[in-house]
N, C-alpha and C positions, 0 to 999 in steps of 0.2 A: 784806225780812223773810220769815220762814218759820215755819210752825207744825208742821213735820215733826219728830216726836220723835226721829228718827234723824239729824237734821242734825248733831249733835255728833259722833257716830261717823263719819259720812261725811266731814266736814271733817277730822277727825283722820287718817283714812286717806289722804285726798288730800294732806295736808301731809307725810306720811312718803314722800317721793319726791325724786328728784334735783332737781326744780323747786323744792322747798322747802329746799334745802341752805343757802342764805344765811340764811334765817330761822332754821333749826335751829342753825346755828353761832352766831348772835347770842343765841339763847335759852340755849345752854350756856355763854356767857360768865358768866352768873349761876347757871344751874341746875346746873352741875357741882358747886356747893357742896352740893346735896342729897345727892349720892353721897359726897362727902368726909365729911360729918357722919355718914352711915350707917356708913361704913367705920371711923370713929373711935369710934363709940358702942357697939361690941360687940367682944369678943375673938374675931374670926373665925378666927384661926389655931388657937386651942384648939378652937373649935367644929368646924372642918373635921377636925382631928385626932381628935376624939371620934367623928365619923361614920366616919372611916377605920378606927379600931379596931373599930367594929361591923361593918364590911365585910370585915375581914381583909386579905388581900394583894391582892384585886382592886381595880380602879379604881372610885372612886365614880361613880355616874351622876347627873347634874344636869340639870334642865330649867329654862331661863330663859324664863318666860312673858312675852309681849309684850316681847321683848328690846330693842326700841328701837335704840340705836346702841352698846350695850355699855358704857355709862358705869359701871355698878356693878362688873362684874369689873375694869375698869380702875382704879377707885378702890380696890378691895381690894388690887390689886397695888402701888399707889402709897402707900397710907396704913395698911394693916392688917397689914403684915409677914407676909403669908401664905406668903412664901418660907421662913419658919422652921418652918412646920407640918410635922409628920411624916406626910406624905401622898404617895401616888403620883399621877401625872397624872390629872386628873379629866376624864371623858368628858362634854362640855358640849353638850347638845342645845338647839336654838334654835327657839322658837315665836313667830310673829308673823303678823298678817294681811297684812303688807307684805313683799314680796320685797326691796325696798330696805333695810328695817330689818334683815332677816336677813343680808344681805350686809355691812352696816355693822358689825353686832355680830360677825360671824365675823372680819372684818378686824381688830377691836380685841382679839381674844383673844390671850393669851400664857400661858406657864407660870404656874401648874400646870394651866391650862384648855386642853383640846384639843377643837377643834370636832368635833361629831358630827353627828347627824341634824338635818334641818331640817323644820319643819312650818309651811307657809304657810296659816294658818287662824286664825280667832278662837278664843279659849279655849273658848267655849261650844259650839263645834263639834268640839272636839279628840277624836279617837278614841285613847284611851290605849293605847300599845303594850303587848305582853306584858311583864310584870315591872315593878313600880312603881319610881320613882326614889328614890334615897337622899335627894336634896335637890330641892325644887321652889321656885323663888322668882320673885317679881314685884315689881319695885322702881319705884315711881312709874309704874305701867304700866296700871292698871285704871280710870283716870278716865272713859274714854269708853264703858265697858260700859253699855248701857241698863239701867235699873233693872229692867225686866220680865225681863231675861235674866241678872240678877246671880246668882240661885240656881243656874241652870243652869251658869254659868261657874264658880262656887265648887264645885259638885258635881264638875266635871271636874278642878279643881285638887286637891281632896281625893282623888279617885280615883287621881291620879297619884302620890300620896305613899306611899313605902315607909318613909321615915324621918321627915323634918321638912320642913315648908313654912315659907316666910318671905315676908311681904308688907310693903312699906312704902307708906304712902298718907297723904296729908294729911288732917288732921281737919277738921271742919266749920267751925271758926273760923280756918283757915289762909288765907294769901293765895290759893293756887290756887283754892280753893272760893269764897271771898268775891269775888274778882275776876271769876270766870266768871259768878256770879249778877248782878253789876253789868253785865257785858258783855251778857248776854241781855236784861236789863231796859232797857239803854240803846240797843241796836242791833237787837234782834230782837223788840221789843214784849213782852218777858217770855217768849216762846215758845221751846221747845227743851229738850232733855234736859240737866239739870244734871250736873255731874261727880259721880262716886261719892265718898263720904267714907269715911274709915277706920271711922267708926262703923257705916255701912251694911255694909261688908264683914265686920266682926266679927259683926254681928247675923246676916248670912247664914250664915257659917260655923257659928255656934252653932245656928242652925235645922237645919243638916245633921248636928248631933251631933258636930262636930269639937271637939277640945280646943284652946283658944286662950289664949295668954298675950300680954299687950300691955304694951309699954313705950312711952313717949313722949319725943321729943326736940324741943327748940325752938331756933330760931335766926333770924337776920335776914339776908337777902341785900341787899347794899348796892352802890350805884353812884352816881356823880355825872355819868355820861355819858348824855345824853338819847338819843343814837343807839342805844346798847346797850340802854337801857331800852325804847325803842320796839320793837326786834326781839324782846326778851324778852317783852314784853306781847302782841305780835301772836302769838307762838307759844303763849303761855298760852291764847289764844282760838282758835288755829288759824285765824287770819284776818289776812292781811297787807294787806287793803284799808282797814283802819281805822287812821289815823295816831294818833300820840301826841297831836297837837294836837286831833284830833276827840275822843279819849277825855277830854282835859282840859277840853273845852267842852260835854260832853253829860252830863246828869244821868241816873241817879245815879252814873255812873262818875266824873264830875268830883269829886264829894264824896269818893268812896272814895280816889281818887288824891291828893287834897289831904291826906288823913291819912297818906299813905305818903311824904311829903317833908318834911324839916326842914332849913332853912338850905341849900337847894340839893342836898342829898343824899337820894337815894331809899333807902327801906328797906322790904323786903317780908317781913313776919313769917310764919314758918312754924311749925306744930306738926304733927309727923308721928308717926303710929302705926307702931311696929315690931311686927308681928304674927307670932308664932311659932305654928305649927299642927301638930298631930298628928291623924291620922285615927282 
């Protein structure tokens, strides 16, 4: 057990590495759905074309904050028909505290996204380069930001925006948030930094004076494969030392997981805030 408030952030960074690839791949067996739902919930082709009209003939400049493994731009290419958008290739900069993540995201990019600059840093330490970005986004990316550093991180996010920002983050009653609370209570004696919620991020942005519009989407991630579910849940906690068996036999996690299974099928209910930001 640990009472280190930064334990959540440290474990998340440790697991974005080559050593965590198997766990990451298991996680995305279900979590890829997060990005498909985002891609299908908004007319991204029209949204990108609108930004292109504002920019004129030059390429749009886009910053992907905490870029992870590039699942959101991949989902846009697969599910959002962005190839039909009237845009020129987009200069796509990558920010993440993990060099592994930056390399993964860069390898995942394809038209209309063209990999640009790389920034290996936490958002809260980001020195915004000269000239703001047309688009800044962070999709399921800000959970491990410590609460004490959230306003600093959001200040950097807003400072980078020259057009529109977009953040996708689970709301307080979503699986990601509820599961992690149960994990800390069950295996860390309740100690440790909770994941950031969509509500906390919106409140921070508004404290900074940003204009915020919020839409919500809801869906359920389903599986009947315990091996897949174990890998998914371990990644939800950034801890591959706790087995599914241990989770199902330790309170209050056991009670939470009992509510996530019906007739042998797992279902993890998500409610996600789609947060559009202008500075």
